[in-house]
C-alpha positions in Angstrom: -109.8 -307.9 -43.7 -108.3 -305.3 -41.4 -110.7 -306.4 -38.7 -109.4 -310.0 -39.0 -106.3 -309.0 -37.1 -108.4 -308.1 -34.1 -109.7 -311.6 -33.7 -106.8 -313.7 -34.9 -103.1 -314.0 -34.3 -100.8 -312.0 -36.6 -99.1 -315.2 -37.8 -102.4 -316.7 -38.9 -103.4 -313.6 -40.8 -100.1 -313.5 -42.6 -100.4 -317.2 -43.4 -103.9 -316.5 -44.8 -102.6 -313.7 -46.9 -99.8 -315.8 -48.3 -102.0 -318.8 -49.1 -104.6 -316.6 -50.7 -102.0 -314.8 -52.8 -100.5 -318.1 -53.8 -103.9 -319.3 -55.0 -104.5 -316.0 -56.8 -107.6 -315.5 -54.7 -107.2 -311.9 -53.7 -110.4 -311.4 -51.8 -111.1 -310.8 -48.1 -113.2 -314.0 -47.9 -110.3 -316.1 -49.2 -107.8 -314.5 -46.8 -110.2 -315.1 -43.9 -110.8 -318.7 -44.9 -107.1 -319.4 -45.2 -106.3 -317.6 -41.9 -109.0 -319.7 -40.1 -107.4 -322.9 -41.6 -104.0 -321.8 -40.4 -105.5 -321.1 -36.9 -107.0 -324.6 -36.8 -103.5 -326.0 -37.7 -104.5 -327.4 -41.1 -102.1 -325.5 -43.4 -100.0 -323.3 -41.1 -96.4 -323.3 -42.1 -93.7 -320.7 -41.5 -93.1 -318.7 -44.7 -89.8 -319.6 -46.3 -87.6 -316.7 -47.3 -85.2 -317.3 -50.1 -81.5 -316.7 -49.5 -80.3 -313.3 -50.7 -77.5 -314.8 -52.9 -79.7 -317.4 -54.6 -82.0 -316.2 -57.4 -85.7 -316.6 -56.7 -87.2 -319.5 -58.6 -90.8 -319.3 -59.9 -93.2 -321.2 -57.6 -94.9 -324.3 -59.0 -98.6 -324.2 -59.7 -100.7 -325.7 -56.9 -103.2 -328.3 -57.7 -106.0 -326.7 -55.7 -108.6 -324.5 -57.2 -110.5 -321.6 -55.7 -114.2 -321.3 -56.1 -115.7 -318.0 -55.1 -118.7 -318.2 -52.9 -120.9 -316.2 -55.2 -120.1 -318.5 -58.1 -120.8 -321.6 -56.0 -124.2 -320.2 -54.9 -125.1 -319.4 -58.5 -124.2 -322.9 -59.7 -126.5 -324.4 -57.0 -129.6 -322.5 -57.8 -132.7 -324.3 -59.1 -133.6 -323.6 -62.7 -135.7 -320.5 -63.3 -138.8 -321.5 -65.1 -140.7 -318.2 -64.8 -141.8 -316.5 -68.0 -139.9 -313.5 -69.2 -141.2 -310.1 -68.0 -143.5 -308.2 -70.2 -144.0 -304.4 -70.5 -147.0 -304.6 -72.8 -149.3 -303.2 -70.1 -147.2 -300.0 -70.0 -147.7 -299.3 -73.7 -151.1 -297.7 -72.9 -149.3 -295.1 -70.8 -147.0 -294.1 -73.6 -149.8 -293.4 -76.1 -150.7 -289.7 -76.5 -154.3 -288.9 -76.6 -155.8 -285.9 -78.6 -152.9 -285.3 -81.0 -151.2 -287.2 -83.7 -147.4 -286.9 -84.4 -147.9 -284.4 -87.3 -150.2 -282.0 -85.5 -148.9 -278.8 -83.8 -150.3 -277.2 -80.8 -152.1 -273.9 -81.2 -152.8 -271.8 -84.4 
């Protein structure tokens, strides 16, 4: 996110931070996406600062939802029909040859 400021205007990065914070999406991907939207002119608005004498009112919930890219990718995967892995062929490596559990080594 720090490198975003090298390629974008400061105002767009600040707008991206504000939009991502308002949507409770505190990831670098969300900030970059919102900053790019602001740079394209889709959602860029100047931040409104409340008057000092007026108490700050809680902001209303926005109707938009945030879907993380990893969640979206997982929801669009085809079903996994492979059989569950088996470790049966490793059981032969765990068997001890020559002694039983009750025997001791040496006299």
